[in-house]
Structures are given as C-alpha cells and as structure tokens.
C-alpha positions in Angstrom: 82.9 127.9 74.8 81.5 125.6 77.4 84.2 123.2 79.1 82.4 120.0 77.5 82.1 121.5 74.0 86.0 122.3 73.8 86.5 119.3 75.0 84.0 118.1 71.9 86.0 120.0 69.4 89.4 119.0 70.3 88.2 115.5 70.2 85.9 115.6 66.8 89.3 117.7 65.0 91.0 114.7 66.0 88.7 112.6 64.3 86.9 111.4 67.2 83.1 110.6 67.0 80.7 110.7 69.9 78.7 107.5 70.4 76.6 108.1 73.3 75.9 111.3 75.4 74.4 110.5 78.2 75.9 108.8 81.4 78.9 110.8 80.4 80.1 111.2 77.1 81.8 108.7 75.3 83.7 108.7 72.1 85.0 106.1 69.4 88.3 107.3 67.7 92.0 105.8 67.6 95.7 105.9 69.1 98.9 105.1 67.2 100.6 102.2 67.9 103.7 100.8 66.0 102.9 103.0 63.2 99.7 102.1 62.8 95.8 103.0 64.4 93.9 101.0 67.5 90.4 101.5 67.9 89.4 102.9 72.0 86.4 105.0 73.7 87.3 107.8 75.5 85.1 108.2 78.2 84.4 111.1 80.1 82.8 109.8 83.5 83.5 113.1 85.5 81.6 116.3 83.4 83.8 118.5 86.1 86.9 117.4 85.2 88.0 116.4 88.5 89.1 112.8 87.3 90.7 111.9 84.2 89.2 110.0 81.5 88.7 106.9 81.0 90.6 105.2 77.7 89.2 102.2 76.4 91.2 99.7 73.8 88.7 98.0 71.8 91.4 96.0 70.3 94.5 94.6 72.1 97.9 94.7 69.9 99.6 91.4 70.0 103.0 93.0 70.8 101.1 93.7 74.6 101.9 90.4 76.8 98.4 89.0 77.6 98.7 89.4 81.4 100.7 93.3 82.3 100.3 96.4 84.3 98.3 99.1 83.4 95.7 97.5 81.5 92.8 95.6 83.5 90.5 92.3 81.9 88.1 95.3 80.4 90.5 97.2 78.1 90.9 100.2 80.2 94.3 102.0 80.7 95.6 103.0 83.7 98.1 105.5 82.1 97.9 108.3 84.8 96.5 108.2 88.3 94.1 111.4 89.6 96.9 112.1 91.7 99.8 112.3 89.7 97.9 114.9 87.1 95.4 117.1 86.4 93.5 118.6 83.5 94.6 122.6 83.0 90.9 124.4 83.5 92.2 127.1 81.2 92.7 123.8 77.8 90.4 121.7 79.1 90.2 120.2 75.0 94.0 120.4 74.8 94.8 119.1 78.0 92.6 115.8 77.1 94.0 115.6 73.8 97.6 115.4 75.9 95.3 112.6 78.1 95.5 110.2 74.5 99.7 111.1 74.2 100.4 109.3 77.6 98.1 106.6 76.9 100.2 106.0 73.2 103.6 106.6 75.2 101.9 104.0 77.9 101.4 101.0 74.5 104.7 101.8 73.2 106.2 101.6 76.4 104.7 98.2 77.6 105.3 96.6 74.0 109.1 97.4 74.7 109.3 94.9 77.7 108.0 96.8 80.6 105.1 95.2 80.8 105.3 92.8 83.3 109.0 94.7 85.0 106.0 97.3 86.1 103.3 94.5 87.2 105.9 93.9 89.9 105.8 97.0 90.7 102.1 96.9 91.0 101.6 93.1 91.9 98.5 93.6 94.8 96.8 94.7 92.1 96.2 92.2 89.5 97.0 89.6 92.3 93.4 90.6 92.7 92.5 88.6 96.3 91.0 89.2 98.9 91.6 91.8 101.8 93.5 89.7 104.7 95.2 91.4 107.6 98.0 90.3 109.3 98.3 91.0 112.6 101.6 88.8 113.1 105.4 90.5 113.3 107.0 91.1 110.2 109.9 89.8 111.8 108.2 86.3 112.1 110.6 83.7 110.8 109.6 81.5 107.8 108.5 78.0 108.2 105.4 76.2 109.4 103.2 78.1 111.9 100.6 75.7 113.6 97.7 76.8 114.6 97.3 80.6 112.9 93.7 81.6 113.8 92.0 83.0 111.0 88.7 85.8 111.9 86.3 87.4 109.8 84.1 90.6 110.3 80.9 89.8 108.3 78.9 92.3 105.4 77.1 95.2 107.4 75.5 98.2 105.9 78.4 100.4 106.1 81.7 98.7 105.7 83.0 95.9 103.9 84.0 91.9 104.9 87.6 91.8 106.2 89.5 89.1 107.2 92.1 88.6 110.0 94.8 86.3 110.7 97.0 86.0 114.0 98.6 83.1 115.8 95.8 82.5 119.0 92.3 82.7 118.9 91.3 83.5 122.3 93.8 86.6 122.5 92.6 87.7 118.9 88.8 87.5 119.9 90.0 89.6 123.0 91.2 92.3 120.8 89.4 92.7 118.0 85.7 91.2 118.9 84.7 94.8 120.1 85.3 96.2 116.4 82.7 93.0 114.7 85.4 90.2 114.1 84.3 86.5 114.9 86.5 83.3 114.5 86.0 81.5 111.7 88.7 79.1 112.1 90.7 79.0 115.4 93.8 76.5 114.0 94.7 76.7 110.7 98.5 75.9 109.3 100.4 78.7 107.9 104.0 78.4 105.9 105.8 81.1 105.6 107.9 81.3 102.5 110.6 83.8 102.1 111.6 84.9 98.5 114.4 87.1 97.1 113.1 87.5 94.0 109.8 89.8 93.2 106.6 88.3 92.7 105.8 89.1 88.7 103.3 87.3 86.8 103.6 85.1 83.8 101.4 85.7 80.6 98.4 83.1 80.3 96.9 81.3 83.3 96.7 84.2 85.3 95.8 85.2 88.3 96.0 81.2 89.5 93.4 79.4 90.6 94.4 75.9 91.5 97.6 74.9 93.1 98.7 74.1 89.6 98.5 77.2 88.0 100.9 78.2 91.2 103.5 75.8 90.4 103.1 76.4 86.8 103.4 80.8 88.0 106.4 79.8 90.0 108.3 77.6 87.9 108.1 80.0 85.0 109.6 83.1 86.7 112.1 80.4 88.1 111.3 81.8 91.8 112.8 80.5 94.8 109.2 80.1 96.3 108.7 77.0 94.9 110.4 74.8 97.1 107.8 76.6 99.6 104.7 75.5 97.4 106.4 71.9 97.8 106.8 71.9 101.3 103.0 72.9 101.8 102.2 70.0 99.6 104.1 67.6 102.7 102.9 70.1 105.2 98.9 69.1 104.1 100.0 65.2 104.1 101.9 64.7 107.2 99.0 66.8 109.4 96.3 65.7 107.0 95.1 69.2 106.0 91.9 70.3 104.6 93.5 73.1 104.0 96.7 75.1 104.4 97.9 78.7 104.0 100.8 79.7 102.1 102.0 83.4 102.6 105.1 84.1 99.6 106.9 87.3 101.0 109.0 89.2 98.6 110.6 92.2 97.8 108.9 94.0 96.3 105.3 92.8 97.5 103.7 89.4 99.8 101.1 87.0 98.4 98.8 85.0 100.2 97.0 81.9 99.2 94.6 79.3 101.0 95.4 75.6 99.6 92.6 73.3 99.5 93.4 69.6 99.4 90.4 67.7 100.6 89.6 66.3 97.5 93.0 65.2 96.4 94.9 64.2 100.4 91.4 61.6 99.7 91.7 60.0 96.2 95.7 60.0 96.8 96.7 58.3 99.7 100.7 57.6 99.8 103.0 56.1 102.2 105.0 59.4 102.9 104.8 62.8 102.4 107.1 63.0 99.4 105.5 60.6 97.5 102.4 62.6 98.1 103.9 65.5 97.2 105.3 64.3 93.6 102.3 62.9 92.7 100.3 65.7 93.3 102.6 68.1 90.9 103.2 65.3 88.5 102.2 66.1 84.6 100.7 63.8 82.6 99.6 64.2 78.8 96.1 63.2 77.8 94.3 63.4 74.1 91.2 65.3 74.7 87.5 64.9 72.7 88.6 66.9 69.7 92.3 64.7 69.5 94.4 67.7 71.3 97.4 67.0 73.8 96.4 68.3 77.0 98.4 68.7 80.5 96.9 67.1 83.4 98.4 66.9 87.5 96.4 66.2 90.4 97.1 69.8 91.3 94.4 70.8 88.9 92.1 69.6 91.6 93.6 71.7 94.1 91.7 74.8 94.2 93.6 78.3 96.3 91.9 81.1 97.4 94.0 84.4 97.1 93.8 86.5 99.6 96.1 89.9 99.4 98.1 90.0 102.9 98.0 93.2 104.5 100.3 94.1 107.9 98.0 94.7 110.3 100.3 94.3 113.5 101.2 98.0 114.8 104.6 98.0 113.9 103.8 97.9 110.6 101.5 100.9 110.6 103.4 102.8 113.1 106.2 103.2 110.9 104.5 104.5 108.6 104.1 107.4 110.4 108.0 107.5 110.6 110.0 106.7 107.5 113.4 107.4 109.2 112.4 105.8 112.7 111.1 102.2 113.1 109.2 102.7 116.1 109.5 105.8 117.6 108.1 105.9 121.2 107.3 102.4 120.5 108.6 100.3 123.7 109.2 103.3 125.9 107.4 103.9 129.3 105.3 107.7 128.5 104.2 109.8 131.1 101.6 112.2 130.2 100.4 114.7 132.6 97.6 116.8 131.6 94.2 115.2 129.7 92.8 119.0 129.1 92.7 120.9 125.9 96.2 119.8 125.2 96.4 117.2 126.3 93.8 115.0 124.5 95.4 115.7 121.4 98.6 114.8 122.6 97.3 111.7 123.6 96.3 110.7 120.6 99.2 111.8 118.7 101.7 110.3 120.9 99.9 106.5 120.6 100.1 107.7 116.7 103.8 107.8 117.4 104.3 104.4 119.5 103.8 105.5 123.0 101.8 102.4 124.6 102.8 99.9 122.1 105.8 97.3 121.4 106.5 96.3 124.9 106.1 100.3 126.4 102.9 102.1 128.2 101.0 104.9 128.3 100.5 106.7 131.3 97.5 109.3 131.6 97.6 111.3 134.8 94.5 114.3 135.6 92.5 114.2 138.2 89.4 116.2 136.9 86.0 115.3 135.0 84.8 116.9 131.5 83.1 119.9 132.4 80.3 121.8 129.5 83.0 124.4 129.4 85.7 121.5 128.1 83.6 121.0 125.6 84.5 123.4 123.1 88.0 122.2 122.5 88.0 118.9 123.7 88.4 115.4 122.1 85.8 114.4 124.2 81.8 115.1 123.4 78.7 115.7 125.4 78.3 111.7 126.6 81.6 111.7 128.5 80.8 114.9 131.0 81.4 114.6 134.4 83.6 111.2 133.6 87.0 111.6 134.5 88.9 112.6 131.6 91.9 109.7 131.6 89.0 107.6 132.2 87.2 108.3 128.9 90.5 109.5 127.2 91.6 105.9 128.0 88.8 104.3 126.1 88.9 106.2 123.4 92.5 105.0 123.0 91.3 101.3 123.3 88.4 102.2 121.2 91.0 102.6 118.5 93.9 101.2 118.2 95.0 96.6 118.8 96.9 96.4 121.5 97.3 99.6 123.0 98.8 99.7 126.7 97.5 102.2 128.2 96.9 103.0 132.2 96.0 105.9 134.9 98.1 107.0 137.0 98.3 110.1 139.6 101.0 112.2 139.0 101.7 112.4 142.7 101.9 109.0 143.1 104.4 108.7 140.3 106.7 111.8 141.4 106.9 110.2 144.9 108.2 106.9 143.5 110.7 109.2 141.9 109.1 108.8 138.5 111.1 105.2 138.7 110.4 103.1 135.2 109.6 106.2 133.3 111.2 107.1 130.0 109.1 110.6 129.4 107.0 113.1 131.0 105.1 115.1 128.9 103.3 118.4 131.0 100.3 119.6 128.6 98.7 121.1 131.8 99.4 124.4 130.3 99.2 125.8 134.3 103.0 127.1 134.8 102.5 126.7 138.9 102.8 123.0 138.4 105.2 123.0 135.1 108.0 124.9 137.7 107.4 122.6 140.3 108.1 119.6 138.1 111.1 121.5 136.8 112.0 122.3 140.2 111.5 118.7 140.8 114.0 117.9 137.7 116.6 120.1 138.9 116.8 118.8 142.1 117.4 115.3 140.7 114.2 113.9 141.8 113.7 112.0 138.0 116.1 111.4 135.7 113.2 111.4 132.3 113.9 114.6 130.0 110.2 116.3 130.4 108.9 118.1 127.1 106.3 120.9 127.9 103.4 122.4 125.6 101.7 125.7 126.8 99.5 128.0 124.6 101.1 131.5 124.6 98.6 134.0 126.1 95.1 134.2 124.7 95.6 131.7 121.7 98.7 134.0 120.8 100.9 131.1 120.1 101.8 127.5 120.9 105.3 126.3 122.2 107.0 123.5 123.5 109.9 122.9 125.2 112.3 119.8 126.2 114.5 120.0 129.3 116.6 116.5 129.7 119.9 117.5 131.2 122.5 119.7 132.7 123.4 121.3 129.8 119.7 122.6 128.4 118.3 125.9 129.6 115.3 124.7 132.5 112.2 125.9 132.1 112.3 129.0 134.9 115.6 130.1 132.6 112.6 131.1 129.8 110.8 134.1 129.3 108.4 133.0 127.2 105.5 134.0 129.7 106.9 137.3 129.4 104.6 139.7 126.8 108.2 140.5 124.8 110.5 138.2 126.4 112.9 136.8 123.9 111.7 133.4 123.9 107.7 134.6 124.2 105.7 134.4 120.9 103.7 137.3 122.6 104.2 141.3 122.0 105.6 143.5 125.0 102.1 145.4 124.1 100.2 141.8 124.3 97.7 142.0 126.8 95.9 138.2 128.3 92.4 138.1 128.4 90.9 137.1 131.3 87.1 135.7 131.7 84.7 134.9 134.3 82.6 132.1 133.0 80.4 131.9 136.1 80.5 135.5 138.2 82.5 133.0 140.8 86.1 134.0 142.6 87.7 130.8 141.6 86.3 130.3 138.2 88.6 132.2 135.1 90.2 130.9 132.7 92.0 132.3 129.6 90.2 132.3 126.4 91.9 130.6 123.5 91.2 128.7 120.5 90.8 124.3 119.6 93.5 125.7 117.2 95.5 126.5 119.5 96.1 123.4 121.6 96.2 121.3 118.5 99.5 123.3 117.5 101.0 122.8 121.3 100.0 119.3 121.3 101.6 118.8 118.0 105.0 120.8 118.7 105.1 118.5 121.1 104.9 115.5 119.8 107.7 116.2 117.5 109.9 116.8 119.8 109.2 113.1 121.7 109.3 112.0 118.7 112.7 113.6 118.2 114.1 113.0 121.2 113.3 109.1 120.7 115.5 108.8 117.3 118.3 110.6 119.4 117.9 114.8 117.4 115.7 116.4 119.5 117.4 119.6 118.7 116.1 122.4 118.3 114.7 122.0 121.9 112.5 124.8 122.1 109.5 125.0 118.9 106.7 127.7 118.7 104.5 128.4 116.3 102.3 132.4 116.4 98.6 132.4 115.9 97.9 135.4 116.5 100.1 138.0 114.2 98.9 141.1 115.1 99.7 140.8 118.5 102.3 138.3 118.3 105.8 138.2 117.2 108.4 135.2 115.7 110.1 133.0 117.8 112.8 131.1 116.3 113.4 127.6 116.9 116.8 127.2 119.6 118.1 124.9 121.6 118.8 127.0 124.9 121.4 126.8 127.2 121.1 127.9 131.0 120.9 131.3 132.2 123.2 132.3 134.9 121.2 134.7 136.2 118.3 132.0 136.8 117.6 131.3 140.2 116.2 128.0 139.7 119.2 126.8 138.3 121.4 128.7 140.9 119.7 127.2 143.8 119.2 123.3 142.5 121.8 122.4 140.0 
C-alpha cells in the first residue's frame, strides 16, 4: 500500500470523499463540534508528508468569535506547527486522522473562551502589519520622539521590501546604505506608549484600518494605551503633522501604526490641541439611506498603516544568543590575536556574542596576508588572496553587522602599552611559542586582562581552550596539553603528529588538520569568553576529541598551579 493510498483508505473509512486529485488531494468531510458535525476540507499539499495536511472550515461555528487565533480569514486552522509534530511514517493514515482529532480539540478550546487569549500570544500574525525594523534601543522612554527617520530597502529580484526606523537619518544612512536602504522620510515624529496590559483583539472591525478603529479597539480592551492614542492626536495638532507614528509596547508584544492626519487637520481647524482631539474622537449618530443608525466620527477619515515592529538594535538581537546574559561581551574591549584558521571563526563568534557592540571594541591582530594554502580552512576566500587577514575580516564583519566597532592593531604595540584598556585577550594563533610568551607576560604582571588560549591538538586530534585569569589558576605552562599522553592532552601517548612540507622548502612545514577542528577550537574559546563575561568561567579547560582512534577524553576541569611548573616558580 502506498503512502497516499493508506491515507485515502483511512479518510474514506471515516466518511470523507475525495473532491480533487491534482495539485494535491483534497477531501471533503466533517469533524465533531459541540455534538454536531462541521463540514471541512482536508488538503494534502505535500505528498511526501513532511508537512502536516491543511484543514479548512467550510462553515464557521457561531460559538467561535469572528476574530480569534488559529483561524485565518479563509477558514484554515492552525492546529499544529510542523515543528511541533510530524506524521508517523509507519501509520500515515492513522496520523492524518490524529490531525482531525487535534483540530476538534482546538475548536472546543476556542469556543470555551481561549480564542482571544491565544490571540495575545500570536498577535503579530493577526495584526498583519508591514515589517518595520526599529533601530532604537528598547530602553528608550515613552513619550514623543522628534525627528525620527524612516528608511526603506526597495524591492529587488531576490529580496522583499523592508522599512527601518531610527533616530538620525544621516547616521542611519551611513550604516545601512551598504545594504540598499534609502531615506524615505528624514523627519517624522513618533509617540512611544507603554501599556501594562497585553495586546489582544476585538471580535469585530479587525484589524484596525482607521483611527476610529484604533480607538474602539483600545477602549473595548480597556487598554491604558488609549491615553497615548489621545496624546498622538494632540501631537498632530501642536506640531502640524500630516503623519505620525504610534508605537505601543505591551508585555506580550508591540504594534505600530502610521496615522494619516492630513485630511482631518484640514477639515477640523481648532484653537488648541485638546479641542482638536475631542472633535476628532467625538462620535455622532447618523441615519443612512436605509434608515439604519450609523455611528460616525472624524476619526473614520484618518487612515492608519499597520506596521509590525521588529527590534533591530544590537542589544535586541544579541540577547537571542544569550538568554541568561543581557549582553555577553558587549561593552568589553576584546583583543583577538591571530586571524588564521581558528581566529577567522572566532572573530565572527565573538561578534555574535557581543564583542564590538554597545561601546565595546573588537581588536584584531595578525601580521599575515591570506595565501592559497589558507583557503582550505579559512572563512576568507580566493578573492582575498594576498590581502591582510585583519583588514579582510574587519570588512566582512562590517558588512554583516550594523553598528559593530572593529579595529586593526598589532599585538606588539598592545603588549608595549601593557594591554591598556583591554578587558579580555584571546590567543587564537595556535603558535605555542607565542602563547607561552603571552603566558609569561601574564605571570610577570605585564597585563591584568584574562587571556583565553585556543588551539588544535596534534594533527586535528581534538580542540582545546583554556582561560588563565588570576594567580589561583594554573598557567598555560602548567598544562601538558601538547605532550601526547599528558593528563591535559587529548592525544594518546602513542599519537604521532603529522608534518607536511607543502612546497619543498625548509621554511614551509605545516601541521595539517581539518577545518572542523579549527571551528571546534573557536567555539570552545567563545564559550569560555562568554562564561568569563557572565562571571561563570569554570571549567577553565575545555576539550573535544575528534580522532577517536588516536585521541582520548579529557574531562573539563579548572586546574590549579603546578608546584613543579618552572614558569610559575620563576614568575609568580
């Protein structure tokens, strides 16, 4: 029995009939609701069944509000998301019948009063606004913001139209023009309103299309944001505005509208803002041609454009990576030494963890240029050959992230300056001599900043990272990580390190290892750096074994100084 035939059999035995076979089978049938049968269509638009079948109500039960979550305007039910469930491959027919049961349970729940509650959780979906990126800090206080700028990224063959809002048009254009943004309006005013009540919906006139709809919605929901709406009308009068942006921030979500006041202001001259506001929102009863009473107000003439505000300032998207840490490495001055196989990945991971943002700086140090031999395990490519690694990576980060601060430095100059102003040093060179030199300087007190060392063990046997921050920690020389069989080494005693002469010259010997080994080392170092920023650095030595034949497991530990370590005895 084929996959489709098993589903067909299960549905027909349930009383469904197939009404379409092309473009995905569609079946007509019913589901139970409050002791009666509701007609539906079940559509299998994905014959591979990687996606759940669609269920469409042909009749909407009167017990379910006209506006509620989980039912779109065409009657399709959002009963489960694809990431919440899947169809069992060994019983597809039974799995599809299970989808009908879930749909029945959903309808019962919506009828029992959960419709508008669920709407609060999924408000942006039903608000149906144009996406608006907001590059304004989330901690911006409520009130009227003067001269905010609206930018747009026009439609293009491979990307959709986007809007972006910020405080200064010139600054925003300098940041975002490289991604195709243009200034749409350099001087708008926006009122920010905070509400302690979640945003929901009303059962009619949804979504709002006019200022009158907005007023009715907020009043029906008894939302304190109504006061901010009234203030917006006063703003339009006092500042002679044709348009004003209203942003409402609530516990569950935010919403935004552009209110067009041009017609209302022209038709309603008033002496002061309060009189204008009252005249706009005042309602009156009129009799239409059919003799029916109709409530009208000038607010019906002020149209609104709904927008879906999406925070785009660095703090908002950085915290998605760090749910238990507000900003990670943001605000810190981080020096990355080495932009090779490990450092190239580290630069991006450190940036994603906050380095270079919110007043902090990411400093890159590496004297080398990119060679053909680097390409196999570097994020840079052929187009960057013979280019400075730090310069190319800096440009790459600049092209990826708005508002990042990245500079190029030389490690020797930083060392001579005693690492002044540096909060964290990350050594990604994989050069043991340089690492031990930095270790010695740290022991001698030449700089106070903690240092994270990252390296690939042997010929890609594993990857390790270590954080050395105080006299209570083992120094790098205390660890026997580079000695096969050592207690802190991921290499077995019999492990042999491979060397390769790539060009037949005396000075071009190298240790080959995989690109994944470098990426693992970068990830371990990043975790240590973020752990240090959160005040939870332990365990300080972290390892991963990649060669399970030649390697061994090293448990994560926080080693203390080795009394036999010559570096410690000499320099502490």
